C-alpha positions in Angstrom: 118.0 23.8 129.1 115.9 21.7 126.7 117.8 22.8 123.7 116.5 25.1 121.0 112.7 25.0 121.2 110.2 25.1 118.4 108.0 28.2 118.0 104.7 27.7 119.7 106.2 25.9 122.7 107.1 28.8 124.9 104.8 29.5 127.8 106.4 32.7 129.0 108.6 35.5 127.7 111.1 37.5 129.8 112.0 40.9 128.4 114.8 43.3 129.1 113.9 47.0 129.4 116.6 49.5 128.3 117.6 49.0 124.7 115.1 46.2 124.2 111.7 47.6 124.9 112.4 51.3 125.4 115.0 53.8 124.1 116.2 55.5 127.3 119.7 56.7 126.5 118.7 60.3 125.8 117.2 60.9 129.2 119.9 58.9 131.0 122.5 61.0 129.3 120.7 64.2 130.3 120.5 63.2 134.0 124.2 62.1 133.9 125.2 65.4 132.3 123.4 67.4 135.0 124.9 65.3 137.8 128.5 65.6 136.4 128.0 69.4 136.0 127.1 69.7 139.6 130.3 67.8 140.5 132.4 70.1 138.2 132.9 67.4 135.6 132.4 67.6 131.8 129.5 65.7 130.1 130.2 62.5 128.2 129.3 61.9 124.6 126.0 60.2 123.9 127.7 57.1 122.5 129.8 56.9 125.7 126.7 57.0 127.8 125.1 54.2 125.8 128.1 52.0 126.4 127.5 52.4 130.2 123.9 51.3 130.2 122.9 47.8 131.4 124.6 47.0 134.7 122.5 49.3 137.0 122.8 52.9 138.2 125.8 52.5 140.5 127.9 50.8 137.8 126.8 53.4 135.3 127.9 56.3 137.5 131.1 54.7 138.6 132.2 54.0 135.0 131.2 57.5 134.0 133.4 58.9 136.7 136.3 56.7 135.5 135.9 58.1 132.0 135.6 61.8 133.0 138.7 63.9 133.6 138.8 65.9 136.9 139.4 65.5 140.6 138.2 62.3 142.4 134.6 62.4 143.4 132.8 60.5 146.1 130.8 57.7 144.3 127.9 57.7 146.8 127.3 61.4 146.3 127.6 61.1 142.5 125.0 58.3 142.5 122.7 60.4 144.7 123.0 63.3 142.3 122.4 61.1 139.3 119.3 59.6 140.8 118.0 63.0 141.8 118.2 64.2 138.2 117.0 61.0 136.7 113.9 61.1 138.8 113.1 64.3 137.0 113.8 63.0 133.5 112.7 59.4 133.5 109.9 58.8 131.1 110.0 62.3 129.7 111.8 61.5 126.5 111.9 57.7 126.4 110.0 56.0 123.6 109.1 52.4 122.9 111.0 50.9 120.0 109.0 50.1 116.8 107.0 46.9 117.2 107.1 46.8 121.0 103.4 47.6 121.7 102.2 45.4 118.9 104.4 42.5 120.1 103.2 42.8 123.7 99.6 42.8 122.5 100.1 39.7 120.4 101.7 37.9 123.3 98.9 39.0 125.7 96.2 37.9 123.2 97.8 34.5 122.8 97.9 33.9 126.5 101.7 34.0 126.8 102.8 35.3 130.2 105.3 38.1 130.0 107.8 39.3 132.6 110.2 42.3 132.7 113.7 41.8 134.1 115.9 44.8 134.4 118.9 46.0 136.4 117.3 49.4 136.7 115.9 50.3 140.2 112.2 49.5 140.7 111.1 53.1 141.2 112.5 54.2 137.9 111.3 51.1 136.2 107.7 51.5 137.3 107.7 55.2 136.5 109.0 54.5 133.0 106.4 51.8 132.4 103.6 53.9 133.7 104.4 56.9 131.6 104.5 54.8 128.5 101.4 52.8 129.6 103.2 49.5 129.4 102.9 48.1 132.9 99.6 46.2 132.4 101.3 43.9 129.9 103.6 42.3 132.6 102.7 39.5 134.9 105.9 39.9 136.8 108.6 42.6 137.2 112.0 41.9 138.7 114.1 45.1 139.2 117.7 45.8 140.1 117.1 46.6 143.8 114.7 43.8 144.5 117.4 41.9 146.4 117.9 39.3 143.7 121.4 38.9 142.1 121.3 41.0 139.0 122.1 40.1 135.4 124.4 38.6 134.1 123.5 36.1 136.8 120.4 34.0 136.1 118.6 34.6 139.4 116.4 37.4 138.2 115.1 35.3 135.3 114.4 32.4 137.7 112.6 34.7 140.1 110.4 36.0 137.2 109.4 32.5 136.2 108.6 31.6 139.8 106.4 34.7 140.0 104.6 33.6 136.7 104.5 30.0 137.9 106.3 28.8 134.8 109.3 26.5 134.7 112.4 28.3 133.4 112.9 25.8 130.6 109.5 26.8 129.1 110.5 30.5 129.0 112.3 32.6 126.5 114.6 35.6 127.2 114.7 38.5 124.7 117.3 41.2 125.1 119.9 43.4 123.5 123.1 42.6 125.4 125.7 40.1 126.6 124.2 40.6 130.0 120.9 39.2 128.8 122.6 36.3 126.9 124.7 35.3 129.9 121.7 35.6 132.3 119.7 33.3 130.1 122.5 30.8 129.8 122.9 30.8 133.6 119.2 30.4 134.2 118.8 27.7 131.6 116.5 29.2 129.0 116.6 30.1 125.4 117.6 33.6 124.4 116.8 35.8 121.4 118.3 39.2 120.7 117.2 42.3 118.8 119.7 44.1 116.5 119.3 47.5 118.2 119.9 48.7 121.8 123.2 49.3 123.6 125.2 46.2 124.5 127.8 48.4 126.2 129.0 49.7 122.9 129.6 46.3 121.2 128.0 45.3 117.9 124.8 43.3 118.3 126.2 40.9 115.7 128.6 39.6 118.4 125.8 38.3 120.7 125.9 34.5 121.1 122.1 34.1 121.1 119.9 31.4 119.8 118.0 33.6 117.3 118.0 37.2 116.1 114.7 39.1 115.6 114.2 42.5 114.1 111.5 43.6 116.5 109.5 42.4 119.5 106.5 42.1 117.2 108.5 39.7 114.9 109.4 37.7 118.0 105.8 37.5 119.1 104.6 36.4 115.7 107.1 33.6 115.7 106.3 32.6 119.3 102.6 32.5 118.6 102.8 30.7 115.3 
C-alpha cells in the first residue's frame, strides 16, 4: 500500500453492499424468520440478525441456528429454506442509505470507476441492485459465490481491480465492518468506513479504518475534490 493517499488521487472505488450501500436487514430478518418457523424454531430479534450479516448466507444461517433454542437442524436444509424465502423478499423492502445515489452519480460523473464487492451470492446481489436501479453504476461486481476467496481475505478486492483494469494501490475500499477493513488491508488499499451499517453488532467506532465518512456522497465529494 502507498500509505494514506490525498483526495483526488484515487482511480477506483470498491464498495461493500449490505450495511454500506443498502439497508437490507429487515428483509433478511423476515426470510430468516420464515425459514426458522418451517424448521420449528423461534425467530431471532432484529438486532441479533444484524449481527449475523456480512459473512455470506451459509455463515448467517449457521450462526442463527447456533443462537436458536431447539433440536439440531440439518444446516444444508436450513440454508436451502432461507434462500427460498430470501428469493421472495430480496429487494422488496431494502432501501439505499441517504447519500448513496448522489455519491454514485458524483463518482460516475468524475470518471471514477466503481466496483461492488459483497459476500452475498450473485443472484441475490443482482436482483437487489436491479430492483433499486443501482446496477448501471458498477464497472465490476464480485459476489460471494464467484469462486474468489471472500472477505476478510483481499482476493475479491484484487479481482474487482483486475476487472476494472486499475492497480489495487490506486483503489479505495468503503465499507461498514471489520470484514471490509481486513480485506482492504490484505489487498493493500486504503479503506474508509461509514458510521452506520451492521459490523456484526460491534460499534463502528471500533473500526481501524483510514478515514470515517458520514455518507457515500461525502466520500465522493472528498474523492473528487
